[in-house]
C-alpha positions, 0 to 999 in steps of 0.5 A, spaced: 542 492 560 549 494 559 551 502 556 559 501 555 563 505 550 564 500 544 571 497 545 573 501 538 572 507 542 578 511 542 576 515 548 573 509 551 578 509 556 577 517 559 570 515 559 572 508 564 576 514 568 569 518 568 566 513 571 569 511 576 569 518 578 562 520 577 562 514 583 558 508 578 560 501 579 560 498 572 556 500 565 550 495 567 544 498 569 538 494 572 531 496 569 526 495 575 519 495 573 516 494 566 516 502 564 522 504 570 528 507 566 533 508 573 537 516 573 543 512 572 541 509 565 540 516 562 547 518 565 551 512 564 548 513 556 550 520 556 557 518 558 558 513 553 556 517 547 561 523 548 565 525 543 572 528 545 570 536 546 564 533 550 568 529 555 572 535 557 565 539 558 563 533 563 566 535 571 566 529 575 565 532 582 567 527 588 561 522 590 558 523 596 557 517 601 559 513 595 553 515 591 553 516 585 552 522 581 549 525 576 552 526 568 550 532 567 546 535 560 552 537 556 550 538 549 544 537 544 548 532 539 550 529 545 543 528 549 540 525 542 546 519 542 544 517 549 537 517 547 537 513 541 543 508 545 537 507 551 531 506 545 536 501 542 537 497 548 531 498 551 528 496 544 534 490 544 532 487 550 524 488 548 526 483 543 527 477 548 522 480 553 516 482 550 511 477 548 510 480 541 518 480 540 518 473 543 514 471 537 518 475 532 524 471 535 521 464 534 519 466 528 525 468 526 528 463 528 524 458 524 525 462 518 532 460 519 531 453 520 528 452 513 521 455 517 514 452 515 511 453 507 508 459 504 501 459 504 499 461 497 491 462 495 488 455 493 487 454 485 480 457 483 476 452 480 470 454 474 463 451 475 459 449 469 455 455 467 448 456 471 441 457 468 441 463 471 448 465 468 445 464 461 439 468 463 443 473 465 448 473 459 441 473 454 438 479 457 445 483 457 446 481 450 438 483 447 437 489 451 444 492 450 445 489 443 452 486 445 454 480 440 459 475 443 462 468 443 463 468 450 459 464 457 458 466 463 461 461 469 462 461 476 469 461 479 470 458 486 471 463 491 472 468 486 465 471 483 464 470 476 468 469 469 467 469 462 469 463 458 470 461 450 463 459 448 467 456 442 474 454 440 477 461 438 482 462 432 488 469 432 484 475 431 476 472 431 471 477 435 470 475 442 465 480 444 462 486 440 459 492 444 456 498 441 459 504 444 453 508 445 452 502 449 458 503 455 456 506 461 460 514 461 459 520 464 458 522 457 453 518 455 448 519 462 450 528 460 447 525 453 441 523 456 440 528 461 443 534 458 442 538 465 447 533 468 453 537 464 453 542 469 452 538 475 458 534 473 462 539 470 462 543 476 466 537 480 474 538 480 478 534 484 484 534 480 485 526 478 480 524 481 476 529 477 473 523 471 473 518 477 468 522 481 463 522 476 463 516 474 461 513 481 455 519 481 453 516 474 453 509 477 449 510 483 444 514 480 442 509 474 442 504 480 437 508 484 433 509 478 432 501 477 428 499 471 428 506 468 435 505 466 437 504 460 443 500 463 438 495 467 440 489 465 448 491 467 446 494 473 443 487 475 449 484 474 453 487 479 456 483 486 453 487 492 460 487 494 467 489 490 474 485 490 476 493 491 480 495 499 474 500 500 469 495 501 473 490 506 472 490 513 477 493 518 477 487 521 480 483 515 485 489 513 487 488 520 493 484 518 496 487 513 503 490 513 503 498 514 505 500 507 499 497 505 494 498 511 496 505 510 494 506 502 487 503 504 486 508 510 488 514 506 484 512 500 478 511 505 480 518 507 480 521 501 473 518 499 470 520 505 472 527 505 469 527 498 462 524 500 462 529 507 465 535 502 464 535 495 456 531 495 453 537 500 455 543 496 453 539 488 447 536 492 445 543 494 447 546 487 443 541 484 437 537 488 436 534 482 442 530 483 440 526 488 432 527 490 431 521 495 438 523 499 446 524 498 449 517 498 451 514 504 458 511 506 457 504 503 453 506 497 459 511 495 464 506 497 461 500 493 460 506 487 468 507 487 469 499 488 465 498 481 469 504 477 476 501 480 475 494 478 470 495 472 473 501 468 477 502 463 480 508 460 477 510 452 478 516 447 470 517 448 471 524 444 473 521 438 468 514 438 462 519 438 461 516 445 457 522 448 456 529 451 461 531 455 460 534 462 460 542 461 467 545 462 471 537 461 471 539 453 477 542 453 480 538 460 479 532 454 483 535 449 490 531 448 497 534 447 499 529 442 497 532 435 489 533 438 488 526 440 483 527 446 485 525 453 482 517 455 477 517 460 474 512 464 468 507 462 465 500 463 463 495 458 458 492 459 460 484 460 467 485 458 467 489 465 467 480 468 473 478 464 478 476 469 485 479 469 491 474 467 499 476 465 497 471 459 492 474 457 488 472 450 485 478 449 485 485 446 480 491 444 480 495 439 475 500 436 471 498 430 467 503 425 461 502 422 457 505 416 454 512 418 460 512 422 457 509 429 463 504 432 463 498 436 468 496 441 471 489 440 473 484 443 480 480 438 483 473 441 490 474 440 491 467 440 488 460 439 483 458 445 480 452 446 472 451 448 470 453 455 477 456 456 477 462 461 478 468 457 481 473 461 485 482 460 492 484 462 488 490 466 495 491 472 502 490 468 503 497 470 501 496 477 505 494 483 503 487 488 500 492 493 497 496 488 494 489 485 492 487 492 488 493 494 485 495 487 484 488 484 484 483 489 490 480 486 494 476 489 502 477 490 505 472 484 498 472 478 503 479 475 510 477 473 514 483 475 509 486 480 514 484 486 511 485 494 515 490 497 517 492 504 518 500 505 524 501 510 524 508 512 531 511 515 531 518 515 537 521 519 533 525 526 536 531 529 539 537 526 547 537 529 553 536 525 554 530 524 546 528 522 546 534 517 553 531 514 549 525 514 544 527 510 547 530 505 551 524 504 546 519 504 543 524 499 550 524 494 550 516 495 542 513 494 539 513 488 535 520 487 537 522 494 531 517 497 529 516 503 525 510 503 528 503 501 524 497 498 526 490 501 524 485 495 524 476 495 530 477 490 534 482 495 531 482 503 537 487 505 539 492 499 546 495 500 543 502 499 539 501 506 546 499 509 548 504 507 543 509 510 543 506 516 551 507 517 550 514 515 544 516 519 548 514 525 554 517 524 558 521 530 562 527 529 569 523 529 566 519 523 565 522 518 572 522 514 572 515 516 564 515 512 566 518 506 571 513 505 568 507 507 561 508 504 558 502 502 563 497 502 565 496 508 563 498 516 566 506 518 567 502 525 564 497 530 560 502 533 557 505 527 556 498 525 552 495 530 548 501 531 546 502 524 544 494 525 540 495 531 536 501 528 535 496 521 533 491 525 527 495 530 525 498 523 525 492 520 521 489 526 516 495 526 514 494 519 512 485 522 506 490 526 501 491 522 497 498 524 491 495 525 492 489 529 490 493 534 487 499 532 480 502 534 476 500 527 476 507 523 471 509 519 464 510 521 458 505 519 456 510 514 448 508 516 443 503 513 445 503 504 440 507 499 440 501 495 438 494 498 444 489 497 449 493 499 454 492 505 455 496 511 462 497 513 461 493 519 460 487 515 463 488 508 467 482 508 471 481 502 470 475 497 474 468 500 478 469 494 481 476 496 481 473 503 486 468 500 490 473 497 490 478 503 494 472 506 498 470 500 501 478 501 502 478 508 506 472 507 510 474 502 511 481 506 513 477 512 518 473 509 521 479 506 522 481 513 524 475 516 530 474 510 532 481 511 533 481 520 536 474 518 541 478 515 541 482 520 542 478 526 547 475 522 551 481 521 550 484 528 554 476 531 560 478 526 560 485 530 557 483 537 550 485 539 553 487 546 
């Protein structure tokens, strides 16, 4: 491992003389064993990173018997730079010695050569409508008074979908659902007025409306044939496409940003189940008389709501009584318009996503102020053509994957992004100044930078890396150079090594070696629900996960290829 000062260091000559005076024959250090760090390594790193005033403080006592003497601690700033230098050199050596890093290097070489073609999800195909689907549609339409011009079909490896039962022209009504048949907290409170107090007691910020609807879905599922939504409940799958029901094994390959998004979601869900539900059940025993929801049941309900609910202005539709205390919260701030609330529209919730959807929904008022929610075609549709809604155009690729199992590329503008964070470390003067420069020169002063396939190594990220590794003597040069050229060869080399390490970290999925997170949750209270241990996502979702991970990997390797090319220009040693 070579720890020499960089050739552009104006103090290199003085450091060379001190190295000899301390009795070290060269700047090279041999590492012994996988975890051994010889004292000489720290001593030489301290010396290599010294700035002018620190050299004056460093004394070189004569060596005894030819044995090298220690370079003592001179300042916190120098110690930090020395440790960073050691870390970068060690991580650089690890890039060529560690098995995982060798794998990264091999993949990077393949990427530079052109590499294998990226995997992509196989196209889904439609299966003919079955007698079971026809019976399900007939029951839904009859029990819930739904008018329609659709058929239910199986989409290979992707659950079910709707197709046009006949050719449609622009403006045709495809579905018509009475508003009083919508699954919502308001409808449940109208059926059982005591629920207004129970659901009204939930006040969890942006989760409030979703938690209320989750509880309604679980209660109605348990009521089975007594529920007025029994036909719709029978149509629900035992596993949803959202990540709350994916097994830890299925998520092990997810890159860090997506992995921790899922981890945070499950942690929040578990916190609500373990903290909120016991209080609700104690105050309202009739809420779940047969016991509070198990973990699988709770996550399943969240998946149903997350993948099937849409936001509607229920207060203006006459959709029922609001939970107690929710009336004021539902009042909008724009011309007195009521705020939107989540609701599930039976049969409409079987529509799959497409960025080029042919349908839109609107409210139609009928005699006696009754309302129906209608789906109308906004473009001609052929008979047996798949029907779709665009329900994810404002979400990023990670959110579309985690919430709906949608693969990357399905939504225009929803690109896979790689998050890289490079905040200045430490608190010495150069780092504080670097942080201030970073806040001035980067958009919004953000310390998170996003890599994409269009721009795998954005200029603000390189600027941030340069600023993060500044030493005192480089501040004036940094102000002149900004992001357009290197501050110095030393700074550029260090910045690129820091960048390389940060990007390589994005190629190490947190779940690959982590222990299984979250408890099994016990047996599900509802027959057919899967436990955490066997909750594998549907095949189409598994392919979407693979496609997302592949895109994430391609971006990282594109960025690494640029970093390696720049390191070659400034010299990596």
